[in-house]
Wavefront OBJ file of the C-alpha trace (Angstrom):
o trace
v 183.750 99.575 148.688
v 185.235 96.778 150.701
v 187.083 94.065 148.804
v 187.039 90.364 149.602
v 189.013 87.838 147.547
v 187.235 87.981 144.173
v 184.213 89.874 145.523
v 183.463 93.494 146.233
v 180.523 94.917 148.200
v 178.772 98.163 147.337
v 179.075 100.911 149.925
v 175.766 102.469 148.859
v 172.188 101.228 149.136
v 171.298 102.862 145.829
v 173.340 101.174 143.101
v 173.764 101.555 139.377
v 175.297 99.140 136.905
v 176.684 100.783 133.787
v 178.591 99.421 130.819
v 181.660 101.208 132.200
v 181.320 99.349 135.525
v 180.859 96.033 133.691
v 184.029 96.727 131.674
v 185.920 97.406 134.931
v 184.599 94.187 136.505
v 185.623 92.185 133.435
v 189.152 93.559 133.777
v 189.207 92.629 137.478
v 188.121 89.081 136.596
v 190.788 88.771 133.912
v 193.432 90.054 136.343
v 192.345 87.771 139.204
v 194.052 84.357 139.552
v 190.624 82.625 139.739
v 189.505 84.372 136.519
v 186.191 85.502 138.006
v 184.811 88.469 139.901
v 181.665 89.272 141.867
v 180.294 92.750 142.524
v 177.700 92.599 145.292
v 175.016 95.260 145.065
v 174.156 94.552 148.712
v 176.411 95.879 151.474
v 177.180 92.756 153.507
v 176.827 88.961 153.511
v 174.158 89.199 156.238
v 171.719 91.160 153.996
v 168.440 89.359 153.273
v 168.558 89.971 149.515
v 171.685 89.289 147.479
v 172.000 90.894 144.042
v 175.357 90.363 142.363
v 176.996 91.149 139.045
v 179.159 88.113 138.309
v 181.903 87.932 135.712
v 183.013 84.446 134.749
v 185.524 83.311 132.156
v 186.277 80.047 130.374
v 189.182 79.602 132.807
v 186.915 79.828 135.878
v 186.403 76.424 137.496
v 182.651 75.886 137.754
v 180.977 73.438 140.111
v 177.396 72.210 140.591
v 175.503 73.077 143.749
v 172.000 73.507 145.089
v 170.343 75.685 147.695
v 167.870 74.086 150.077
v 166.328 77.323 151.333
v 166.322 79.701 148.384
v 165.642 80.045 144.690
v 168.200 81.674 142.428
v 167.663 83.883 139.384
v 170.182 84.737 136.671
v 169.992 87.488 134.044
v 172.694 87.450 131.370
v 174.181 90.831 130.408
v 177.085 89.870 128.140
v 178.370 86.707 126.524
v 176.656 83.324 126.633
v 176.192 81.033 129.591
v 175.350 77.333 129.493
v 173.024 76.360 132.346
v 172.739 72.694 133.328
v 170.179 71.258 135.746
v 170.906 67.892 137.382
v 168.890 65.304 139.279
v 169.954 64.005 142.676
v 172.047 61.210 141.104
v 173.855 63.568 138.730
v 171.832 62.817 135.595
v 171.349 65.884 133.411
v 167.711 66.914 133.406
v 167.889 70.017 131.264
v 170.412 72.295 129.595
v 169.901 75.665 127.947
v 171.824 78.765 126.938
v 171.393 82.208 128.448
v 172.050 84.846 125.794
v 171.257 88.592 126.026
v 169.867 88.407 122.454
v 167.529 85.460 123.167
v 166.645 83.722 126.442
v 168.251 86.059 128.976
v 166.628 85.043 132.289
v 166.038 81.900 134.288
v 164.941 81.099 137.811
v 166.177 77.943 139.519
v 163.896 76.350 142.096
v 165.000 75.359 145.587
v 166.717 71.989 146.014
v 167.846 71.784 142.347
v 171.435 70.964 141.440
v 172.565 73.472 138.826
v 175.747 74.649 137.169
v 176.740 77.449 134.800
v 179.527 77.242 132.234
v 180.576 80.227 130.099
v 180.413 79.549 126.364
v 182.235 82.774 125.510
v 185.612 84.009 126.749
v 183.740 86.203 129.244
v 180.146 86.040 130.459
v 178.549 88.629 132.739
v 175.301 87.975 134.563
v 173.253 89.161 137.508
v 172.482 86.599 140.189
v 169.680 87.235 142.670
v 168.863 85.120 145.701
v 167.802 85.411 149.299
v 170.413 86.041 151.975
v 172.011 85.991 154.347
v 174.980 84.137 152.878
v 175.960 81.045 154.797
v 178.608 78.652 153.482
v 176.296 75.816 154.589
v 173.487 77.060 152.304
v 175.364 75.611 149.293
v 175.043 71.840 148.985
v 177.628 70.173 146.771
v 176.910 66.777 145.208
v 178.791 63.594 146.093
v 178.736 62.584 142.393
v 180.920 65.526 141.310
v 184.724 65.533 141.631
v 186.617 66.898 144.598
v 186.341 70.711 144.368
v 189.984 71.042 145.407
v 191.290 68.912 142.528
v 191.677 71.426 139.714
v 192.445 68.818 137.015
v 189.370 66.740 137.887
v 187.118 69.804 138.003
v 188.373 71.030 134.614
v 187.816 67.576 133.079
v 184.345 67.480 134.670
v 183.529 70.958 133.256
v 184.576 69.839 129.774
v 182.558 66.611 129.959
v 179.448 68.373 131.294
v 179.673 71.086 128.613
v 179.987 68.527 125.800
v 177.067 66.394 127.024
v 174.936 69.422 127.840
v 175.399 70.934 124.380
v 174.031 67.696 122.846
v 171.022 68.051 125.152
v 170.626 71.727 124.168
v 170.601 70.790 120.467
v 168.033 68.010 121.030
v 165.816 70.325 123.073
v 166.095 73.090 120.449
v 165.150 70.665 117.670
v 162.131 69.358 119.568
v 161.011 72.926 120.387
v 161.390 73.885 116.713
v 159.479 70.756 115.617
v 156.679 71.611 118.056
v 156.540 75.208 116.844
v 156.451 74.108 113.205
v 153.683 71.568 113.819
v 151.703 74.265 115.640
v 152.107 76.638 112.686
v 150.737 74.106 110.189
v 147.329 73.978 111.873
l 1 2 3 4 5 6 7 8 9 10 11 12 13 14 15 16 17 18 19 20 21 22 23 24 25 26 27 28 29 30 31 32 33 34 35 36 37 38 39 40 41 42 43 44 45 46 47 48 49 50 51 52 53 54 55 56 57 58 59 60 61 62 63 64 65 66 67 68 69 70 71 72 73 74 75 76 77 78 79 80 81 82 83 84 85 86 87 88 89 90 91 92 93 94 95 96 97 98 99 100 101 102 103 104 105 106 107 108 109 110 111 112 113 114 115 116 117 118 119 120 121 122 123 124 125 126 127 128 129 130 131 132 133 134 135 136 137 138 139 140 141 142 143 144 145 146 147 148 149 150 151 152 153 154 155 156 157 158 159 160 161 162 163 164 165 166 167 168 169 170 171 172 173 174 175 176 177 178 179 180 181 182 183 184 185
């Protein structure tokens, strides 16, 4: 396996993800200064399909982005992950929680600003999207803070998480109300 910063590429085309591997990746994330780690199940950035096991921690600085040319799917394996979808101006459109015991999968459409924030000390998920990887394929919003300003990004993460959790609770209540009204008929 070749190593790259906080990412590692598989040397084999046939890959397996075990609990033991996930435990090892969690340790690598905890040991890494950025407090995250990515295990790529594809062999190189130029591959046309990217499947990655991503470990993120509460200390990982998260940032919204969108992809103009590809969708993105996430499957949560461990922990809980807050997912926030934004409009072009930065207004939150939707927020929900990925949890292996409940809603464990989501697919984000093309051209949709989105952001993930771990709600547990560690969250592990699989991300799938089309390749090849190109730094220009990620579009970062002008309404978010400077990605290089750690203090601003941390404050932004905290603010987004707080506002998004209010939205999650409202959405959950309205879904429960709808389910209850449907059951009374």
